[in-house]
Backbone as JSON Lines, residues from 0, in Angstrom:
{"i":0,"aa":"M","n":[228.39,189.4,81.44],"ca":[227.26,189.51,81.9],"c":[227.09,190.13,83.44]}
{"i":1,"aa":"P","n":[225.74,191.04,83.45],"ca":[226.17,191.78,85.2],"c":[225.44,190.74,86.25]}
{"i":2,"aa":"D","n":[225.9,190.86,87.4],"ca":[225.59,189.77,88.45],"c":[224.1,189.55,88.31]}
{"i":3,"aa":"R","n":[222.98,190.12,88.13],"ca":[221.83,189.7,87.63],"c":[221.34,190.06,86.13]}
{"i":4,"aa":"P","n":[221.08,189.32,85.72],"ca":[220.86,189.79,84.56],"c":[219.26,190.07,84.7]}
{"i":5,"aa":"E","n":[218.75,191.37,83.49],"ca":[217.72,191.89,83.39],"c":[216.61,190.25,83.24]}
{"i":6,"aa":"I","n":[215.08,191.18,83.77],"ca":[213.89,190.43,83.81],"c":[213.29,190.89,83.12]}
{"i":7,"aa":"V","n":[212.52,190.38,81.69],"ca":[211.74,190.84,81.08],"c":[210.61,189.75,80.73]}
{"i":8,"aa":"C","n":[209.06,190.4,80.71],"ca":[208.41,189.45,80.9],"c":[207.83,189.8,79.46]}
{"i":9,"aa":"I","n":[207.44,188.88,78.55],"ca":[206.68,189.02,77.52],"c":[205.09,189.16,77.75]}
{"i":10,"aa":"C","n":[204.41,189.56,77.33],"ca":[203.11,189.85,76.93],"c":[202.7,189.74,75.64]}
{"i":11,"aa":"G","n":[201.64,189.45,75.1],"ca":[201.19,189.28,73.83],"c":[199.85,188.71,73.78]}
{"i":12,"aa":"S","n":[199.1,188.5,72.38],"ca":[197.95,187.36,71.96],"c":[198.58,185.93,71.9]}
{"i":13,"aa":"A","n":[197.77,185.01,72.01],"ca":[198.23,183.56,71.72],"c":[198.22,183.36,70.39]}
{"i":14,"aa":"R","n":[197.75,183.65,69.97],"ca":[198.04,183.74,68.42],"c":[199.62,184.2,67.56]}
{"i":15,"aa":"F","n":[200.22,184.71,68.78],"ca":[201.55,185.09,68.02],"c":[202.5,184.48,69.03]}
{"i":16,"aa":"V","n":[202.05,183.2,69.05],"ca":[202.95,182.42,69.39],"c":[204.5,181.83,69.25]}
{"i":17,"aa":"D","n":[204.43,182.06,68.01],"ca":[205.87,182.14,67.23],"c":[206.55,183.27,67.52]}
{"i":18,"aa":"E","n":[205.82,184.38,67.15],"ca":[206.8,185.86,67.93],"c":[206.98,185.5,68.83]}
{"i":19,"aa":"M","n":[206.24,185.31,69.8],"ca":[206.88,185.6,71.32],"c":[207.86,184.52,71.71]}
{"i":20,"aa":"N","n":[207.85,183.11,70.77],"ca":[208.97,182.35,71.06],"c":[210.43,182.75,70.52]}
{"i":21,"aa":"A","n":[210.2,183.23,68.93],"ca":[211.57,184.15,68.66],"c":[211.75,185.53,69.2]}
{"i":22,"aa":"A","n":[210.58,186.04,70.53],"ca":[211.48,187.51,70.96],"c":[212.14,186.3,72.31]}
{"i":23,"aa":"N","n":[211.63,185.63,72.64],"ca":[211.92,185.31,73.81],"c":[213.63,184.48,73.51]}
{"i":24,"aa":"R","n":[213.61,184.02,72.64],"ca":[215.18,183.37,72.51],"c":[216.02,184.27,71.78]}
{"i":25,"aa":"E","n":[215.37,185.72,71.35],"ca":[216.66,186.66,71.41],"c":[217.21,187.34,72.39]}
{"i":26,"aa":"L","n":[216.04,187.85,72.97],"ca":[216.25,188.18,74.98],"c":[217.34,187.1,75.43]}
{"i":27,"aa":"T","n":[216.89,185.94,75.75],"ca":[217.49,184.89,76.12],"c":[218.96,184.93,75.95]}
{"i":28,"aa":"F","n":[219.53,184.64,74.42],"ca":[220.77,184.79,73.72],"c":[221.56,186.02,74.33]}
{"i":29,"aa":"A","n":[220.46,187.28,74.32],"ca":[221.15,188.65,75.21],"c":[221.13,188.53,76.21]}
{"i":30,"aa":"G","n":[221.05,187.68,77.26],"ca":[221.28,187.31,78.4],"c":[220.74,187.69,79.49]}
{"i":31,"aa":"A","n":[219.13,187.66,78.98],"ca":[218.13,187.98,79.99],"c":[217.36,187.24,80.25]}
{"i":32,"aa":"I","n":[217.07,187.25,81.56],"ca":[215.48,185.78,81.97],"c":[214.29,186.76,81.22]}
{"i":33,"aa":"V","n":[214.14,185.22,80.82],"ca":[212.47,185.37,79.73],"c":[211.24,185.08,80.83]}
{"i":34,"aa":"V","n":[210.57,185.5,80.97],"ca":[209.17,185.14,81.72],"c":[208.18,185.56,80.51]}
{"i":35,"aa":"A","n":[207.12,184.34,80.32],"ca":[206.58,184.46,79.09],"c":[204.79,183.68,79.35]}
{"i":36,"aa":"P","n":[203.64,183.99,78.54],"ca":[202.61,183.6,78.91],"c":[202.65,182.24,78.77]}
{"i":37,"aa":"G","n":[202.12,181.77,79.38],"ca":[201.75,179.99,79.36],"c":[200.87,179.9,78.33]}
{"i":38,"aa":"V","n":[201.5,179.56,76.78],"ca":[200.62,178.78,75.48],"c":[200.65,177.49,75.38]}
{"i":39,"aa":"F","n":[199.55,177.28,75.57],"ca":[199.32,175.69,75.33],"c":[198.62,175.1,74.25]}
{"i":40,"aa":"P","n":[199.08,174.07,73.44],"ca":[197.67,173.46,72.58],"c":[196.08,173.69,73.31]}
{"i":41,"aa":"P","n":[195.17,173.93,72.53],"ca":[194.14,173.79,73.56],"c":[193.68,171.98,73.55]}
{"i":42,"aa":"A","n":[193.04,172.04,74.69],"ca":[192.61,170.56,75.36],"c":[191.31,170.57,74.14]}
{"i":43,"aa":"E","n":[190.67,169.17,73.68],"ca":[189.62,169.46,72.87],"c":[188.63,168.5,73.21]}
{"i":44,"aa":"D","n":[187.41,168.56,73.39],"ca":[186.49,167.71,73.73],"c":[185.94,166.47,72.42]}
{"i":45,"aa":"H","n":[184.95,165.99,72.73],"ca":[184.91,164.58,72.15],"c":[184.38,165.07,70.66]}
{"i":46,"aa":"E","n":[183.77,166.42,70.46],"ca":[183.77,166.88,68.77],"c":[184.46,167.78,68.58]}
{"i":47,"aa":"G","n":[185.74,167.81,69.02],"ca":[186.76,168.23,68.42],"c":[186.67,170.12,68.98]}
{"i":48,"aa":"E","n":[185.98,170.46,69.91],"ca":[186.08,171.72,70.5],"c":[186.63,172.12,71.25]}
{"i":49,"aa":"E","n":[187.59,173.06,71.22],"ca":[188.29,173.74,72.25],"c":[187.85,173.91,73.74]}
{"i":50,"aa":"V","n":[188.23,173.14,74.49],"ca":[188.03,173.24,75.42],"c":[188.62,174.06,77.04]}
{"i":51,"aa":"V","n":[189.1,175.33,77.1],"ca":[189.34,176.41,78.16],"c":[188.41,176.57,79.33]}
{"i":52,"aa":"T","n":[188.44,176.21,80.17],"ca":[187.33,176.38,80.99],"c":[187.48,177.85,81.45]}
{"i":53,"aa":"F","n":[186.41,178.87,82.3],"ca":[186.7,180.31,82.42],"c":[187.62,180.18,83.68]}
{"i":54,"aa":"E","n":[187.67,179.24,84.83],"ca":[188.34,179.06,85.69],"c":[190.1,178.92,85.39]}
{"i":55,"aa":"Q","n":[190.23,178.4,84.21],"ca":[191.6,178.15,83.73],"c":[192.31,179.35,83.41]}
{"i":56,"aa":"K","n":[191.42,180.29,82.27],"ca":[191.61,181.32,81.77],"c":[191.81,182.45,82.69]}
{"i":57,"aa":"S","n":[191.3,182.43,83.82],"ca":[191.47,183.49,84.84],"c":[192.81,183.53,85.66]}
{"i":58,"aa":"A","n":[192.63,182.16,85.87],"ca":[193.97,181.36,86.62],"c":[195.41,181.47,85.83]}
{"i":59,"aa":"L","n":[195.04,181.63,84.48],"ca":[196.3,181.69,83.86],"c":[196.25,183.69,83.87]}
{"i":60,"aa":"G","n":[195.71,184.14,83.32],"ca":[195.5,185.57,83.69],"c":[195.97,185.97,84.91]}
{"i":61,"aa":"A","n":[195.69,185.6,85.81],"ca":[196.22,186.24,87.22],"c":[197.71,185.69,87.19]}
{"i":62,"aa":"L","n":[198.19,184.28,87.17],"ca":[199.41,183.97,87.0],"c":[200.48,184.64,86.17]}
{"i":63,"aa":"H","n":[200.06,185.42,84.75],"ca":[201.07,186.62,84.13],"c":[200.81,187.39,85.2]}
{"i":64,"aa":"L","n":[200.4,188.05,85.26],"ca":[200.32,189.31,86.39],"c":[200.99,189.16,87.22]}
{"i":65,"aa":"R","n":[201.65,188.08,87.94],"ca":[201.99,187.56,89.15],"c":[203.92,187.68,88.06]}
{"i":66,"aa":"K","n":[203.75,187.46,87.25],"ca":[205.27,187.18,86.13],"c":[205.28,188.7,86.15]}
{"i":67,"aa":"I","n":[204.44,189.47,85.87],"ca":[205.17,190.9,85.74],"c":[205.78,191.45,86.7]}
{"i":68,"aa":"D","n":[205.33,190.98,88.02],"ca":[205.69,191.77,89.3],"c":[206.78,191.34,89.55]}
{"i":69,"aa":"L","n":[207.65,190.25,89.0],"ca":[209.0,189.64,88.44],"c":[209.73,190.37,87.93]}
{"i":70,"aa":"A","n":[209.38,191.15,86.64],"ca":[210.11,191.92,85.61],"c":[210.62,192.98,85.87]}
{"i":71,"aa":"D","n":[211.51,193.26,85.29],"ca":[212.12,194.94,85.12],"c":[211.43,195.53,84.29]}
{"i":72,"aa":"R","n":[210.97,194.46,83.43],"ca":[210.2,195.57,82.3],"c":[209.79,194.25,81.4]}
{"i":73,"aa":"V","n":[208.33,195.15,80.82],"ca":[207.28,194.47,79.7],"c":[207.93,194.71,78.38]}
{"i":74,"aa":"L","n":[207.96,193.54,77.41],"ca":[208.07,193.48,76.71],"c":[206.8,193.15,75.5]}
{"i":75,"aa":"V","n":[205.82,193.66,74.8],"ca":[204.65,193.6,74.37],"c":[204.74,193.23,72.95]}
{"i":76,"aa":"V","n":[204.5,191.72,72.75],"ca":[204.71,190.99,71.15],"c":[203.14,191.84,70.15]}
{"i":77,"aa":"N","n":[203.48,192.64,69.59],"ca":[202.29,193.07,68.5],"c":[202.63,193.19,67.3]}
{"i":78,"aa":"P","n":[202.63,191.72,66.42],"ca":[202.6,192.38,65.31],"c":[201.37,192.87,64.58]}
{"i":79,"aa":"G","n":[201.96,194.05,63.48],"ca":[201.13,194.53,62.64],"c":[200.04,195.89,64.17]}
{"i":80,"aa":"G","n":[200.9,195.56,65.1],"ca":[200.43,196.68,66.06],"c":[198.77,196.17,66.64]}
{"i":81,"aa":"Y","n":[198.76,195.04,66.81],"ca":[197.71,194.62,67.33],"c":[197.78,194.19,68.96]}
{"i":82,"aa":"V","n":[197.02,194.76,69.57],"ca":[197.09,194.34,71.14],"c":[195.26,194.37,71.67]}
{"i":83,"aa":"G","n":[195.35,192.63,72.15],"ca":[194.04,192.49,72.44],"c":[193.49,192.86,73.96]}
{"i":84,"aa":"E","n":[192.4,192.6,74.32],"ca":[191.89,192.59,75.94],"c":[192.89,192.62,76.46]}
{"i":85,"aa":"S","n":[193.33,191.5,76.63],"ca":[193.77,190.89,77.73],"c":[195.04,191.33,78.29]}
{"i":86,"aa":"T","n":[195.95,191.68,76.79],"ca":[197.13,192.12,76.7],"c":[196.85,193.76,77.25]}
{"i":87,"aa":"R","n":[195.53,194.52,76.96],"ca":[195.58,196.07,77.04],"c":[196.0,195.85,78.83]}
{"i":88,"aa":"R","n":[195.25,194.77,79.31],"ca":[195.09,194.88,80.67],"c":[196.13,194.39,81.19]}
{"i":89,"aa":"E","n":[197.29,193.87,80.9],"ca":[198.54,193.52,81.44],"c":[199.46,194.68,81.08]}
{"i":90,"aa":"I","n":[199.34,195.02,80.48],"ca":[199.65,196.62,79.79],"c":[199.22,198.1,80.96]}
{"i":91,"aa":"A","n":[197.98,197.59,81.32],"ca":[197.83,198.63,82.19],"c":[198.36,198.61,83.59]}
{"i":92,"aa":"Y","n":[198.08,196.88,83.92],"ca":[198.89,196.87,85.38],"c":[199.91,196.84,85.33]}
{"i":93,"aa":"A","n":[200.62,196.63,84.42],"ca":[202.5,196.67,84.34],"c":[202.84,198.43,84.36]}
{"i":94,"aa":"R","n":[202.1,199.33,83.62],"ca":[202.47,200.58,83.93],"c":[201.89,201.38,85.08]}
{"i":95,"aa":"A","n":[200.79,200.55,85.73],"ca":[200.48,200.77,86.95],"c":[201.09,200.79,88.16]}
{"i":96,"aa":"T","n":[202.04,199.39,88.04],"ca":[203.12,199.23,89.16],"c":[204.27,199.62,88.66]}
{"i":97,"aa":"G","n":[204.71,200.71,87.62],"ca":[205.98,201.25,87.56],"c":[206.66,200.04,86.89]}
{"i":98,"aa":"K","n":[206.42,199.47,85.64],"ca":[207.05,198.57,85.07],"c":[207.01,199.4,83.44]}
{"i":99,"aa":"P","n":[208.95,199.51,83.01],"ca":[208.59,200.46,81.48],"c":[207.95,198.98,80.75]}
{"i":100,"aa":"V","n":[207.14,199.42,79.95],"ca":[206.73,198.89,78.66],"c":[207.16,199.13,77.45]}
{"i":101,"aa":"S","n":[207.37,198.13,76.52],"ca":[208.04,198.53,75.11],"c":[207.21,197.67,74.18]}
{"i":102,"aa":"F","n":[207.27,197.97,73.11],"ca":[206.34,197.2,71.99],"c":[207.15,196.95,70.78]}
{"i":103,"aa":"T","n":[206.81,195.46,70.24],"ca":[207.75,194.59,68.78],"c":[207.29,195.84,67.36]}
{"i":104,"aa":"D","n":[206.35,196.36,67.65],"ca":[205.97,197.02,66.49],"c":[205.34,198.35,66.92]}
{"i":105,"aa":"P","n":[205.14,199.7,66.3],"ca":[203.85,200.75,66.92],"c":[202.77,200.48,66.67]}
{"i":106,"aa":"L","n":[202.26,200.85,67.72],"ca":[200.75,200.86,67.89],"c":[200.09,200.92,66.95]}
């Protein structure tokens, strides 16, 4: 193992949490440090509706960009080639900052 393991930031839609967890596991066992999006079961209001405030969503998005800053490269988990709006923004940010970007599935 090198003195400093590679740092990989996983990006992708929250709908692919299982696939992101699998990628995290594979990369970790390969010796990488993995940073990934914060994906949590949503809080629900008294009627069972999901409650995520705009401020929370914004804060998590900004935090994920800082995770990209820490990484050596970005891995986009995109089963079936799906890339949503937030992930597209993260890809553009990573490329603008010179981070290599790869995908689990063809676009």
